[in-house]
MMTF fields as JSON, N, C-alpha, C and O atoms, coordinates in Angstrom:
{
  "mmtfVersion": "1.0.0",
  "mmtfProducer": "UNKNOWN",
  "numBonds": 355,
  "numAtoms": 356,
  "numGroups": 89,
  "numChains": 1,
  "numModels": 1,
  "chainsPerModel": [1],
  "groupsPerChain": [89],
  "chainIdList": ["A"],
  "bondAtomList": [4, 2, 8, 6, 12, 10, 16, 14, 20, 18, 24, 22, 28, 26, 32, 30, 36, 34, 40, 38, 44, 42, 48, 46, 52, 50, 56, 54, 60, 58, 64, 62, 68, 66, 72, 70, 76, 74, 80, 78, 84, 82, 88, 86, 92, 90, 96, 94, 100, 98, 104, 102, 108, 106, 112, 110, 116, 114, 120, 118, 124, 122, 128, 126, 132, 130, 136, 134, 140, 138, 144, 142, 148, 146, 152, 150, 156, 154, 160, 158, 164, 162, 168, 166, 172, 170, 176, 174, 180, 178, 184, 182, 188, 186, 192, 190, 196, 194, 200, 198, 204, 202, 208, 206, 212, 210, 216, 214, 220, 218, 224, 222, 228, 226, 232, 230, 236, 234, 240, 238, 244, 242, 248, 246, 252, 250, 256, 254, 260, 258, 264, 262, 268, 266, 272, 270, 276, 274, 280, 278, 284, 282, 288, 286, 292, 290, 296, 294, 300, 298, 304, 302, 308, 306, 312, 310, 316, 314, 320, 318, 324, 322, 328, 326, 332, 330, 336, 334, 340, 338, 344, 342, 348, 346, 352, 350],
  "bondOrderList": [1, 1, 1, 1, 1, 1, 1, 1, 1, 1, 1, 1, 1, 1, 1, 1, 1, 1, 1, 1, 1, 1, 1, 1, 1, 1, 1, 1, 1, 1, 1, 1, 1, 1, 1, 1, 1, 1, 1, 1, 1, 1, 1, 1, 1, 1, 1, 1, 1, 1, 1, 1, 1, 1, 1, 1, 1, 1, 1, 1, 1, 1, 1, 1, 1, 1, 1, 1, 1, 1, 1, 1, 1, 1, 1, 1, 1, 1, 1, 1, 1, 1, 1, 1, 1, 1, 1, 1],
  "groupList": [{"groupName": "MET", "atomNameList": ["N", "CA", "C", "O"], "elementList": ["N", "C", "C", "O"], "formalChargeList": [0, 0, 0, 0], "bondAtomList": [1, 0, 2, 1, 3, 2], "bondOrderList": [1, 1, 2], "singleLetterCode": "M", "chemCompType": "L-PEPTIDE LINKING"}, {"groupName": "LYS", "atomNameList": ["N", "CA", "C", "O"], "elementList": ["N", "C", "C", "O"], "formalChargeList": [0, 0, 0, 0], "bondAtomList": [1, 0, 2, 1, 3, 2], "bondOrderList": [1, 1, 2], "singleLetterCode": "K", "chemCompType": "L-PEPTIDE LINKING"}, {"groupName": "THR", "atomNameList": ["N", "CA", "C", "O"], "elementList": ["N", "C", "C", "O"], "formalChargeList": [0, 0, 0, 0], "bondAtomList": [1, 0, 2, 1, 3, 2], "bondOrderList": [1, 1, 2], "singleLetterCode": "T", "chemCompType": "L-PEPTIDE LINKING"}, {"groupName": "HIS", "atomNameList": ["N", "CA", "C", "O"], "elementList": ["N", "C", "C", "O"], "formalChargeList": [0, 0, 0, 0], "bondAtomList": [1, 0, 2, 1, 3, 2], "bondOrderList": [1, 1, 2], "singleLetterCode": "H", "chemCompType": "L-PEPTIDE LINKING"}, {"groupName": "GLU", "atomNameList": ["N", "CA", "C", "O"], "elementList": ["N", "C", "C", "O"], "formalChargeList": [0, 0, 0, 0], "bondAtomList": [1, 0, 2, 1, 3, 2], "bondOrderList": [1, 1, 2], "singleLetterCode": "E", "chemCompType": "L-PEPTIDE LINKING"}, {"groupName": "SER", "atomNameList": ["N", "CA", "C", "O"], "elementList": ["N", "C", "C", "O"], "formalChargeList": [0, 0, 0, 0], "bondAtomList": [1, 0, 2, 1, 3, 2], "bondOrderList": [1, 1, 2], "singleLetterCode": "S", "chemCompType": "L-PEPTIDE LINKING"}, {"groupName": "LEU", "atomNameList": ["N", "CA", "C", "O"], "elementList": ["N", "C", "C", "O"], "formalChargeList": [0, 0, 0, 0], "bondAtomList": [1, 0, 2, 1, 3, 2], "bondOrderList": [1, 1, 2], "singleLetterCode": "L", "chemCompType": "L-PEPTIDE LINKING"}, {"groupName": "ASN", "atomNameList": ["N", "CA", "C", "O"], "elementList": ["N", "C", "C", "O"], "formalChargeList": [0, 0, 0, 0], "bondAtomList": [1, 0, 2, 1, 3, 2], "bondOrderList": [1, 1, 2], "singleLetterCode": "N", "chemCompType": "L-PEPTIDE LINKING"}, {"groupName": "ARG", "atomNameList": ["N", "CA", "C", "O"], "elementList": ["N", "C", "C", "O"], "formalChargeList": [0, 0, 0, 0], "bondAtomList": [1, 0, 2, 1, 3, 2], "bondOrderList": [1, 1, 2], "singleLetterCode": "R", "chemCompType": "L-PEPTIDE LINKING"}, {"groupName": "ALA", "atomNameList": ["N", "CA", "C", "O"], "elementList": ["N", "C", "C", "O"], "formalChargeList": [0, 0, 0, 0], "bondAtomList": [1, 0, 2, 1, 3, 2], "bondOrderList": [1, 1, 2], "singleLetterCode": "A", "chemCompType": "L-PEPTIDE LINKING"}, {"groupName": "ILE", "atomNameList": ["N", "CA", "C", "O"], "elementList": ["N", "C", "C", "O"], "formalChargeList": [0, 0, 0, 0], "bondAtomList": [1, 0, 2, 1, 3, 2], "bondOrderList": [1, 1, 2], "singleLetterCode": "I", "chemCompType": "L-PEPTIDE LINKING"}, {"groupName": "GLY", "atomNameList": ["N", "CA", "C", "O"], "elementList": ["N", "C", "C", "O"], "formalChargeList": [0, 0, 0, 0], "bondAtomList": [1, 0, 2, 1, 3, 2], "bondOrderList": [1, 1, 2], "singleLetterCode": "G", "chemCompType": "PEPTIDE LINKING"}, {"groupName": "GLN", "atomNameList": ["N", "CA", "C", "O"], "elementList": ["N", "C", "C", "O"], "formalChargeList": [0, 0, 0, 0], "bondAtomList": [1, 0, 2, 1, 3, 2], "bondOrderList": [1, 1, 2], "singleLetterCode": "Q", "chemCompType": "L-PEPTIDE LINKING"}, {"groupName": "VAL", "atomNameList": ["N", "CA", "C", "O"], "elementList": ["N", "C", "C", "O"], "formalChargeList": [0, 0, 0, 0], "bondAtomList": [1, 0, 2, 1, 3, 2], "bondOrderList": [1, 1, 2], "singleLetterCode": "V", "chemCompType": "L-PEPTIDE LINKING"}, {"groupName": "TYR", "atomNameList": ["N", "CA", "C", "O"], "elementList": ["N", "C", "C", "O"], "formalChargeList": [0, 0, 0, 0], "bondAtomList": [1, 0, 2, 1, 3, 2], "bondOrderList": [1, 1, 2], "singleLetterCode": "Y", "chemCompType": "L-PEPTIDE LINKING"}, {"groupName": "CYS", "atomNameList": ["N", "CA", "C", "O"], "elementList": ["N", "C", "C", "O"], "formalChargeList": [0, 0, 0, 0], "bondAtomList": [1, 0, 2, 1, 3, 2], "bondOrderList": [1, 1, 2], "singleLetterCode": "C", "chemCompType": "L-PEPTIDE LINKING"}, {"groupName": "ASP", "atomNameList": ["N", "CA", "C", "O"], "elementList": ["N", "C", "C", "O"], "formalChargeList": [0, 0, 0, 0], "bondAtomList": [1, 0, 2, 1, 3, 2], "bondOrderList": [1, 1, 2], "singleLetterCode": "D", "chemCompType": "L-PEPTIDE LINKING"}, {"groupName": "PHE", "atomNameList": ["N", "CA", "C", "O"], "elementList": ["N", "C", "C", "O"], "formalChargeList": [0, 0, 0, 0], "bondAtomList": [1, 0, 2, 1, 3, 2], "bondOrderList": [1, 1, 2], "singleLetterCode": "F", "chemCompType": "L-PEPTIDE LINKING"}],
  "groupTypeList": [0, 1, 2, 2, 3, 2, 4, 5, 6, 7, 8, 6, 9, 8, 10, 9, 11, 12, 13, 7, 11, 10, 1, 8, 0, 10, 4, 4, 4, 1, 14, 15, 10, 16, 10, 10, 2, 12, 10, 12, 9, 9, 8, 5, 9, 6, 8, 5, 0, 4, 6, 12, 10, 6, 12, 1, 3, 0, 3, 3, 15, 13, 5, 7, 9, 17, 4, 9, 11, 5, 1, 9, 16, 9, 7, 4, 1, 0, 4, 4, 6, 6, 1, 13, 0, 1, 1, 12, 14],
  "groupIdList": [1, 2, 3, 4, 5, 6, 7, 8, 9, 10, 11, 12, 13, 14, 15, 16, 17, 18, 19, 20, 21, 22, 23, 24, 25, 26, 27, 28, 29, 30, 31, 32, 33, 34, 35, 36, 37, 38, 39, 40, 41, 42, 43, 44, 45, 46, 47, 48, 49, 50, 51, 52, 53, 54, 55, 56, 57, 58, 59, 60, 61, 62, 63, 64, 65, 66, 67, 68, 69, 70, 71, 72, 73, 74, 75, 76, 77, 78, 79, 80, 81, 82, 83, 84, 85, 86, 87, 88, 89],
  "secStructList": [7, 7, 7, 7, 2, 2, 2, 2, 2, 2, 2, 2, 2, 2, 2, 2, 2, 2, 2, 2, 2, 2, 2, 2, 2, 2, 2, 2, 6, 7, 7, 2, 2, 2, 2, 2, 2, 2, 2, 2, 2, 2, 2, 2, 2, 2, 2, 2, 2, 2, 2, 2, 2, 2, 2, 2, 2, 0, 0, 0, 0, 0, 2, 2, 2, 2, 2, 6, 6, 7, 2, 2, 2, 2, 2, 2, 2, 2, 2, 2, 2, 2, 2, 2, 2, 2, 6, 6, 7],
  "xCoordList": [-10.098, -10.835, -11.31, -11.969, -11.013, -11.471, -12.683, -12.626, -13.7, -15.048, -15.518, -15.66, -15.699, -16.268, -17.783, -18.459, -18.269, -19.643, -20.196, -21.239, -19.568, -19.893, -20.011, -21.055, -19.138, -19.182, -20.291, -21.007, -20.495, -21.78, -23.062, -23.903, -23.155, -24.312, -24.535, -25.685, -23.393, -23.499, -24.037, -25.044, -23.506, -23.944, -25.454, -26.222, -25.978, -27.338, -28.207, -29.164, -27.867, -28.599, -28.902, -30.018, -27.693, -27.848, -28.666, -29.222, -28.787, -29.743, -31.061, -31.991, -31.275, -32.496, -33.059, -34.273, -32.343, -32.641, -33.185, -34.249, -32.456, -32.886, -34.203, -34.992, -34.469, -35.775, -36.984, -38.108, -36.596, -37.441, -37.925, -39.075, -36.803, -37.023, -37.893, -38.616, -37.831, -38.626, -40.038, -40.961, -40.118, -41.525, -42.233, -43.443, -41.546, -42.088, -42.492, -43.427, -41.538, -41.847, -43.134, -43.931, -43.209, -44.635, -45.742, -46.787, -45.681, -46.792, -46.954, -47.99, -45.943, -46.122, -46.557, -46.893, -46.628, -46.963, -46.097, -46.493, -44.614, -43.756, -43.701, -44.283, -43.002, -42.937, -42.276, -41.252, -43.011, -42.697, -41.195, -40.646, -40.587, -39.069, -38.356, -37.293, -38.69, -37.831, -37.91, -36.878, -39.0, -39.041, -38.283, -37.743, -38.233, -37.637, -36.24, -35.529, -35.723, -34.254, -33.721, -32.609, -34.509, -34.162, -34.232, -33.368, -35.273, -35.158, -33.856, -33.143, -33.589, -32.238, -31.058, -30.201, -31.021, -30.021, -29.644, -28.552, -31.042, -31.142, -30.667, -29.956, -31.095, -30.662, -29.31, -28.809, -28.683, -27.124, -26.511, -25.65, -26.893, -26.307, -26.187, -25.134, -27.388, -27.548, -26.559, -25.841, -26.553, -25.712, -24.356, -23.636, -23.791, -22.427, -22.19, -21.149, -23.031, -22.901, -22.65, -21.749, -23.587, -23.642, -22.183, -21.592, -21.651, -20.407, -19.21, -18.245, -19.393, -18.377, -18.325, -17.317, -19.526, -19.634, -19.224, -18.719, -19.434, -19.081, -17.684, -17.123, -16.963, -15.54, -14.998, -14.1, -15.453, -14.927, -15.153, -14.273, -16.281, -16.497, -15.388, -14.731, -15.166, -14.241, -12.769, -12.079, -12.326, -10.949, -10.93, -9.863, -11.831, -11.579, -12.263, -11.498, -13.465, -14.033, -13.703, -13.29, -13.817, -13.404, -11.9, -11.357, -11.306, -9.769, -9.342, -8.54, -9.91, -9.424, -9.759, -8.968, -10.871, -11.261, -10.263, -9.953, -9.76, -8.842, -7.258, -6.493, -7.01, -5.692, -5.774, -4.735, -6.917, -7.087, -6.762, -6.494, -6.813, -6.616, -7.605, -7.38, -8.969, -9.939, -10.835, -11.598, -10.686, -11.378, -12.809, -13.451, -13.319, -14.73, -15.283, -16.314, -14.51, -14.756, -14.778, -15.721, -13.658, -13.503, -14.695, -15.25, -15.117, -16.179, -17.364, -18.143, -17.578, -18.965, -18.912, -19.926, -17.876, -17.79, -18.06, -18.842, -17.504, -17.712, -19.302, -19.91, -19.883, -21.236, -21.966, -22.839, -21.75, -22.482, -22.571, -23.549, -21.299, -21.077, -22.082, -22.848, -21.909, -22.623, -24.146, -24.859, -24.651, -26.085, -26.46, -27.58, -25.769, -26.055, -26.089, -26.898, -25.014, -24.905, -26.076, -26.58, -26.519, -27.769, -28.943, -29.64, -29.174, -30.392, -30.444, -31.486, -29.403, -29.489, -30.075, -30.617, -30.003, -30.535, -31.909, -32.383],
  "yCoordList": [22.366, 23.038, 24.402, 24.632, 25.225, 26.66, 27.011, 26.948, 27.359, 27.609, 29.137, 29.469, 29.869, 31.07, 31.122, 30.218, 32.091, 32.246, 32.287, 31.683, 32.956, 33.032, 31.55, 31.27, 30.72, 29.391, 28.714, 27.964, 28.96, 28.357, 28.662, 27.814, 29.945, 30.448, 30.038, 29.909, 29.768, 29.108, 27.746, 27.444, 26.855, 25.515, 25.701, 25.086, 26.499, 26.678, 26.832, 26.078, 27.904, 27.949, 26.932, 26.789, 25.988, 24.722, 23.77, 22.841, 23.916, 22.975, 23.461, 22.654, 24.709, 25.236, 24.892, 24.728, 24.795, 24.424, 23.128, 22.844, 22.184, 20.75, 20.621, 19.736, 21.471, 21.353, 21.911, 21.41, 22.935, 23.363, 22.278, 22.063, 21.675, 20.494, 19.435, 18.849, 19.147, 18.203, 18.598, 17.856, 19.944, 20.447, 20.402, 20.201, 20.566, 20.36, 19.0, 18.769, 18.008, 16.65, 16.174, 15.39, 16.839, 16.412, 17.013, 16.364, 18.262, 18.995, 18.203, 18.284, 17.548, 16.825, 15.567, 14.871, 15.045, 13.463, 12.659, 11.558, 12.951, 11.935, 10.834, 10.877, 9.691, 8.469, 8.734, 9.394, 8.117, 8.23, 7.978, 8.638, 6.966, 6.706, 7.626, 7.944, 8.192, 9.237, 10.437, 11.095, 10.799, 11.923, 11.517, 12.43, 10.394, 10.029, 10.139, 10.804, 9.528, 9.769, 11.137, 11.361, 12.181, 13.46, 14.048, 14.843, 13.681, 14.268, 13.574, 14.262, 12.396, 11.818, 12.724, 13.066, 13.117, 13.807, 15.358, 15.859, 15.883, 17.194, 17.032, 17.884, 15.889, 15.781, 15.48, 15.889, 14.77, 14.507, 15.905, 16.318, 16.582, 17.856, 18.832, 19.401, 18.985, 19.728, 19.182, 19.934, 17.935, 17.308, 17.514, 17.734, 17.491, 17.904, 19.361, 19.735, 20.107, 21.486, 21.761, 22.492, 21.067, 21.298, 20.763, 21.461, 19.699, 19.106, 20.057, 20.204, 20.739, 21.644, 23.083, 23.625, 23.379, 24.57, 24.286, 25.175, 23.142, 22.591, 22.629, 23.194, 21.924, 21.932, 23.305, 23.599, 24.035, 25.528, 26.138, 26.886, 25.934, 26.461, 25.978, 26.797, 24.606, 24.001, 24.571, 24.926, 24.645, 24.964, 26.571, 27.089, 27.181, 28.801, 29.218, 29.671, 29.114, 29.777, 28.977, 29.636, 27.589, 26.77, 26.853, 27.068, 26.7, 26.851, 28.139, 28.188, 29.248, 30.436, 30.696, 31.3, 30.253, 30.161, 29.467, 30.033, 28.376, 27.66, 28.406, 28.441, 28.902, 29.586, 30.8, 31.135, 31.643, 32.777, 32.565, 33.517, 31.301, 30.927, 31.122, 30.939, 31.574, 31.822, 30.453, 29.958, 30.059, 28.643, 28.98, 28.264, 29.96, 30.188, 30.274, 29.712, 31.005, 31.037, 29.458, 28.952, 28.931, 27.497, 26.64, 25.906, 26.665, 25.854, 26.185, 25.301, 27.617, 27.925, 27.366, 26.843, 27.418, 26.85, 25.495, 25.019, 24.692, 23.159, 22.966, 22.09, 23.693, 23.596, 23.85, 23.033, 24.89, 25.132, 24.08, 23.901, 23.307, 22.059, 20.994, 20.42, 20.823, 19.662, 19.834, 18.86, 21.109, 21.449, 21.259, 20.783, 21.527, 21.386, 19.81, 19.347, 19.139, 17.788, 17.077, 16.112, 17.411, 16.765, 16.72, 15.712, 17.916, 18.247, 17.271, 17.25, 16.496, 15.649, 14.389, 13.642, 14.089, 12.823, 12.889, 11.883],
  "zCoordList": [36.227, 35.076, 35.388, 36.402, 34.609, 34.774, 33.817, 32.589, 34.5, 33.736, 34.216, 35.392, 33.227, 33.329, 33.371, 32.879, 33.91, 33.95, 32.579, 32.327, 31.687, 30.383, 29.775, 29.186, 29.872, 29.529, 30.127, 29.463, 31.484, 32.059, 31.393, 31.097, 31.176, 30.414, 29.161, 28.741, 28.368, 27.013, 27.229, 26.588, 28.057, 28.401, 28.671, 27.931, 29.674, 30.011, 28.827, 28.652, 27.905, 26.816, 25.986, 25.486, 25.748, 25.109, 25.913, 25.328, 27.177, 27.755, 27.732, 27.761, 27.682, 27.558, 26.1, 25.977, 25.162, 23.759, 23.9, 23.349, 24.697, 24.709, 25.429, 25.101, 26.397, 27.156, 26.147, 26.123, 25.39, 24.448, 23.419, 23.034, 23.087, 22.277, 22.66, 21.854, 24.019, 24.756, 24.646, 24.31, 24.991, 24.999, 23.439, 23.336, 22.485, 21.245, 20.739, 19.971, 21.352, 21.27, 21.831, 21.316, 23.08, 23.719, 23.047, 22.994, 22.472, 21.883, 20.372, 19.713, 20.006, 18.636, 18.886, 17.929, 20.242, 20.489, 20.128, 19.747, 20.131, 19.7, 20.513, 21.597, 20.121, 20.932, 22.177, 22.355, 23.042, 24.61, 25.041, 25.924, 24.338, 24.674, 24.047, 24.581, 22.952, 22.346, 23.321, 23.452, 24.017, 24.81, 26.2, 26.826, 26.629, 27.859, 27.558, 28.311, 26.479, 26.2, 26.154, 26.63, 25.555, 25.541, 26.874, 27.244, 27.665, 29.19, 29.87, 30.601, 29.66, 30.284, 29.837, 30.651, 28.514, 27.998, 28.661, 28.929, 28.801, 29.392, 30.872, 31.406, 31.518, 32.912, 33.256, 34.303, 32.403, 32.282, 32.048, 32.826, 31.088, 30.848, 32.04, 32.328, 32.728, 34.004, 35.05, 35.709, 35.167, 36.171, 35.891, 36.865, 34.659, 34.303, 34.559, 35.1, 34.223, 34.654, 36.062, 36.473, 36.855, 38.247, 38.755, 39.579, 38.352, 38.767, 38.44, 39.189, 37.133, 36.72, 37.849, 38.302, 38.047, 38.789, 40.278, 40.963, 40.714, 42.122, 42.239, 43.178, 41.124, 41.095, 41.151, 41.94, 40.442, 40.441, 41.691, 42.119, 42.422, 43.734, 44.68, 45.322, 44.775, 45.581, 45.326, 46.282, 44.056, 43.904, 44.158, 44.487, 44.044, 44.134, 45.556, 46.407, 45.832, 46.941, 48.173, 49.127, 48.334, 49.491, 49.608, 50.692, 48.604, 48.729, 49.314, 50.247, 48.733, 49.361, 50.866, 51.59, 51.278, 52.544, 53.433, 54.481, 53.15, 53.809, 53.744, 54.707, 52.578, 52.537, 53.278, 53.846, 53.421, 54.175, 55.768, 56.501, 56.186, 57.548, 58.513, 59.709, 57.961, 58.777, 59.118, 58.288, 60.097, 60.581, 60.306, 59.537, 60.847, 60.601, 59.123, 58.752, 58.376, 56.932, 56.268, 55.659, 56.524, 56.089, 56.613, 55.795, 57.832, 58.336, 57.582, 57.226, 57.272, 56.556, 55.222, 54.758, 54.579, 53.161, 53.257, 52.434, 54.206, 54.28, 54.572, 53.959, 55.399, 55.775, 54.525, 54.234, 53.696, 52.622, 51.561, 50.835, 51.54, 50.608, 50.93, 50.157, 52.391, 52.961, 52.796, 52.554, 52.932, 52.874, 51.466, 51.284, 50.464, 49.13, 48.568, 47.763, 49.201, 48.781, 49.537, 48.964, 50.645, 51.387, 50.534, 50.417, 49.887, 49.081, 47.801, 47.145, 47.441, 46.387, 46.845, 46.03, 48.128, 48.76, 49.449, 49.978]
}
């Protein structure tokens, strides 16, 4: 899956719109479950975007490090991935 930065920015703009919608819902004192549902949708959209960018990173940056034959670069990319993944837990 090839994703450009422009596509990522467009997705992020939609997510920002979702978050602004949540803010409006809170300001208007909408029903709690409806707000939670929208929060879950925004969180899901962010996770999806994160996964898409991670896939792009692995297929491009990490793959290039291995193809270049530099063990140090490849190890650095793997450590970066592990560090990011550990932050999720």
